[in-house]
N, C-alpha and C positions, 0 to 999 in steps of 0.2 A: 597820627597816634599820640595819645598824650603821653608826655614824659613825667613820671611819677618821681617824687623826691623820697628816696630812702633814709630813714634817719638811723645813725649809729648810736649805738647804746650809751657811749660815752659823751655824746653832744646833747646839750639841753637847748633845742632850737626847734621851731616850726617856720616853714616858709609862709610868706603872706597868703591869707586866705583866698585871694582873688586868683591864685595859681591852681585852684582845685579843678578838677576835672567836671564833666557835666553833671555827675551824679553828687559831687560835692566832697570827693576824697582829696584830701590836701596832702597828705603823706603816708607812708607805710613804713612799718617797722618800730624800732625802738624798743622801749620796755614800759612796764605800767609802774614806774616809781611814782611815789607820792608827789615828788617835785614836778615830774613831767605831767602827770595828770591835772595838776593846779594849774601849771603853764599853759596847759592846753585849754581849760575853761577860761581862763583870763584872756586868751587869744581868740575866744569864740569857737573853738574847736572842741570836738568830743570823739572818745573812741567808741567803735561799734563794729564788731566783728565776731564771726562764729567759731567756736571751738574747733582748733586744728588751723585755722587760718593765721596769716600773718596779721599783726595789729593794724587796723585801718583807722586813720584819723580823718574825721569829717567837718565840713563846714558848709551845709547846703544852700543853695540859692534858688528859690526864696527860703527865708527862715520862718518857721512858724512859732509865734509868739502870742501871749496873753497879757494885755495890759490890765494890772489887777482891777482898776475901777471899772472895766468894761466886761466884768464877770456876768453872764446871763444865768439867771435862776428860773427854771421853767416854773409854770403853775402847779405842776405834779409834785415837783420837788420842794416847794415851800412848806407844805403841811409835815413832810418828812422831817425837815430840819427843825420846824417850830415844834413838833411833838416828840423831839428826842428819840426818834425810832432807833438811832444808833448812838453810841458812847464814842466820842472822838477824842484821843489822846495824841501827844506830839512826843517823839523821841523816848517812847517807853519800851519799845521792843524793835529795834532797828533790824537785828538779824532775821527775826521772824518774817517781817515786812520783805526784805529783799530776797529772802529764800522763796517765799510765795511767789514773787514776781519772776524769779528764775524758773519756777516749775510751772508757771502759766502757760497753756497752749494757745498759740495765737494763730489764726487761720491764715494759711499760705506760708508759714514759717516752719522750716524743718530744723529740730533742735532748739537750741538756745543762744541767743547772743551774749547772754550773761554767764560767762565761763566761771568756774570755782575761783580762779585767780582774781578776775574782776570783782566777784562777791566780795573777798577777803580785802581787797583794796578799798572798796567802798566802805566796809565796816571799819577799817582803820581810820579812813576819813570821816566816819562818824565819831570815832573816839578821839579823834584832833579837833572836833567841834564844827567841821565844814559840812558835812553830810546830816541830812536830818529825815526823819521818818514821820508819817501820819498813820496811826493804828485806827481802824474802824471796828468797834465791839458790838456783838450782839450775844446776850446771854453769856457774858464772860469769855466769848471766843472772838478772836481776830476773824473777821469776815471779808475785810477789804483793807486797802491802804495804797500808798504811794511813798516814793522817796526821792531825794535830790540833794542838790547842792546849794549853798547860800554864799554869795560872794558880793561884797558891796550890797548894793540894793537891788541886785538881781537875784532870781532863784531859778536854778536850772533844774527843770523837772525830768526825772530819769524813765520810771517806770510805775505803773499803777497795776493793781489786781483786784478782783471782786469775785467772792464766793456767793453772793447774794445779791439780788437786784437792787442798783442804787447805791450800793456801799461805797464803790470807788468815787462815784460822783458826789456823795455827801462828804466824803473825806476831802476831795479835791477843793469844793465850794468853801469849807469851813477853813482850809489852809488859805486860800486865796482871801478870805476875809481877815484872818490874822495877818497876812502879809500887807494888807492895806493899812491897818493899824501901825506896823511897823514901818510904813513908808517905803515899801519896796516899789520900785517903778517898773519892773517887767519880769515876767516869767517866760523863760525859754522852753518851749514845747519841741523843739528841734525840728520835726517833720509833721506834715499834715495828717490828721486824723479826724473822722467826721465826729467822733465823741468829743474832742476838744474843740472842734469848730461849733459844736452846738452849744459849748460853754462860752464862746466869745473869743476864742483864739482866731489868729488872722495870719496870713501871709504876709512877709515885709521884704523887701530886697536886702540882700546880705550885707551891703556897705551900709544900710541905714541901721541895721542891727549892730554892727560892728561899733559904729558911732555911738549909739545909745549905751551899748554895753561899756565902753570907755568911760562915759559919764557915770554910769552906775558904780564902776569900780573906784572912782574917787571917794565914794562914801565909806566909811568904816565897815569891815566884815563883822556880822555878830556871830559869835560862836557858841557852842554849847546849847543848851536847852532854852535858847531865847523864846521860843515859840509858846512856852507854858508861862511866861511872865506876864 
């Protein structure tokens, strides 16, 4: 039986990621302070739990990532992007994007992993310049989008949603193209999805991800509305 590490609220510490169980759970408990959340991402760990559960901290193996230069744009997506079917903005309405992500039904999922407390913490991270949103508009209405964190030259993708076909895909591709311009080296997609695999994401061993993340974190963190520059 795996012996889990239980975090005390007063301690700002995570055990090494190689102590995770087979699912990828590194530790349990603690709180969702901004300091702890940033420490987690800097350590290759992220929070993921359902309402009413203790906080679970994850570092799965393998880790699903996208190297920005490897983005795959299908033939069907190219005219959608070229013809500007959608208007795409960055950091214009973070709260609306994350609220849509919270309320999006996902097959096989009961309830939401994005609790009200988590939502407020990511909004605070946005106000501090660490968390960013992509808004996909059609007829002046947000119809898709995604959000995540930027630390060093790594972007940690958190969640996306689409209310019309291809909206989240158009937003994601546009984000990746912008991250290439900004010389980002890796996009953390956390766990495998067919959607992200079709866009070029791949699984790598956790120790390789951690080594690459440490190099990314040597670069300065761009805060605020840098994606619009």
